[in-house]
N, C-alpha and C positions, 0 to 999 in steps of 0.2 A: 163236080167235086168227087162223086163216087168213082168215076172212071180214073181220075188222077190218083186217088188213094189206092185203088186197085193196082195201078201201074207201079206205085211206090212199093207196095207190099210185094208184088211180083219181083221187082228189082232186088229187094232185100232177100227174098227167098232164093233167087238165083245166085246172089253173092254168097249166101250161107252154104248152098249146095256146092258151089265151086270151091269154096274154102275147105269144105269137108272132103271133097274128092282129092284136092291137092295134098291135104294133110295125110290122107290114107295112103296115097301113092308114095309120098315121101317116107312115111312110116315103114312101108314094105321094103324100100331101098335101104333104110337104116338097119332094119333087122337082118337083111342079107349081108350088109357090111359087118355087123356084129358077129354073124356066123363065120365069115371069112377070117375075122380077127381072132376069134376063139381057136379056129383050126391052126392058124399060124403060131399062136402062143402055146398051143398044146405041146409043141416040140420042147418046151422048157419044163414040162411036168415031171420028167424023169430026173431033173437036176435038183439039188437041195434048195429048199425055199429060201434059206438065208442068203444063198448065192444069187438067186434070180429075182427076189421081190423088188428091190430097189431098181434093178436094171430093167425089169418089166415096166414099171411105172415111168421110168425115164424114156423108154421106147414109145410108150403110149402118148406121153406128153409131146415128144418130138413129132410123131405122126399127127397129133392134134394141131400142132402149130402150122403144119402144112395146110390143114383144113381152114384154119384161121385166115391164112393168107389168101386162099382161093375164095373164101366167103367174102372177105373184105373187098377183094377185087371185083366182086359182082354187085356191090352196092353203089348205086348212083347217088353221089352226094348232091344235096340240094344246092342251088346257086345262092340261096339267101338263108339267113337265120330265120327260125320260126319261134312263135310265142304262144303261150297260153296262160290263163289266169287260174290260180289254184288257191283254195281256201286253206291256209296253213294253220297249224295248231297255235292258239294264243293270239292270232291276228283277227281283227274285226273286219278288215278289208281284204279282198282277194289280192294275192301277190302275183306280179308279172314274172313269169319264168321264161328265160331265153334258152333256146336250143340252137347251138352253133352248127353250121354246116359240117358234116363229118361226125356228128355225135353218135349215130347208129353204128357207123363203121368202126369207130374207136371202142365201142362197147363189146365187140366180138372178141371173146377170150377162150382160152382153155380153162374149163371149170372142173372143180372136184367137189364132191359132197360127202359128208361124214357117213351117210348110210350106204355109200357105194365106194368103199375105200380102194378097191382095186380097179376102178374105172375112171375114165376121163370123159368129159363132154365138151362140145364146142357150141357156142351160141352167145346171144346177148347177155351180158352180166347185169343183173338187176341191182340197183343201188339200195342200200339199207334205208329203212324208214327214218331213222334218226338223222342220217346224213342228208337225206332228201329234204328234210324240214329246215336244214340250215343253209341250203344253197339256192341261188336264184339263176345261176347260169350253168349249163351243162354242155360238154363237148369242147370246151376251150383247151382241155388237155386229155391225155389218155386215161386219167384216173377218175375224174368227176364226170360221169356219163349217166344218162337216164334213158334207156331204150324202151319207154313205156309203149311206144307205137310200133315196135318191131313186127308184130303180127300183121299190122295194117299194111306195112310195106311188103311183107312176104306174100300175103294173100289178096291185097288190093282193097279198095273201099269204093263207094259210089263216086268219089271224086278222082280216083287214081287206079290205074291198071296194076295187077300184081307184078312185083319184080322177081319173086321166087329166088331171092339172093342166097338163101340157105340151100335150097335144092340144087340150084345151078353150081354153087360153090362146092357142094358135096360131090357132084358129078365130075367136076373139073379137077378136084384135089384127090379123088379116091385112088387112082392108079399110083400116084407118087407116094401117098400115105402108106398104102399096102407094101410098096417097094421098100420103104423105110423100115417097116416091121419085119419083112422077110430077111433083109440084109442084117438088121439088128439082131434077130434071133440067131442067125448063123454065126455072127460074131461072138455072141454070148456062149453058145455051145462050144465053139472053137476055143474060146478063152478058158472055159472050164476044163476042157480036155487037156489043154496045154498045161494048165496049173496042176492037174492031177498026175500028169506024166512025170513031173519033177519030184513028186512025193515018193 
C-alpha cells in the first residue's frame, strides 16, 4: 500500500511539474507575441487617437479571430457526450449535466475585459454562474458552453495526455495574425494620409 501511494503521489507531482513547465513556456511565447503586437501598433501612435482607437480594436479582433480558428482546429472533439453530476443551488439531489461533443471547441472566443479596454484575449469563455445554474446541457450550440475542463485538456490528466490546443493553435495562427495586423496598420496610415491630403 505504501509503494502504491508513493507511485500515485509521484505521478501527481510529475503532472503538476509538466503542467507548470508547459504553462511557463506558453507564457513566454505569449509575451513575445505581445511585444511584436505593440511594435506593429506603435506605427499608429503618431495619428490622432479619435482616428485610430476604433480601427485599432477592429484590427486586434480580426487578428484574434485568426487565433480562434487555429485553436479550434487543434481541439480533438470527443466522439461521445460526457456527463457529470453537480449540486445546484436550491436542489436537494445532484443534477445530471450533459456536455455535448464540441463543447470546448465552441467555447473558444475573442474576449474583452473591462480592465483591459485596449486589449483582446483568445481562450475558452467561461459561463456566468447564474446561467450555469439554469442549464443542464452544454455545447448544443455556440452560445451555451461550459469549458470548466479546458485546462485538463490543455495540460492533460492522469487519464489523458495533454492536447496543448492553445499552444499549438497559437503557433499555427501567429504568422497569419501578425500579417493581418501589419497590413491593417498600413491601410490605416494610408487612409489617414489620403484623408488629410484632401483637407
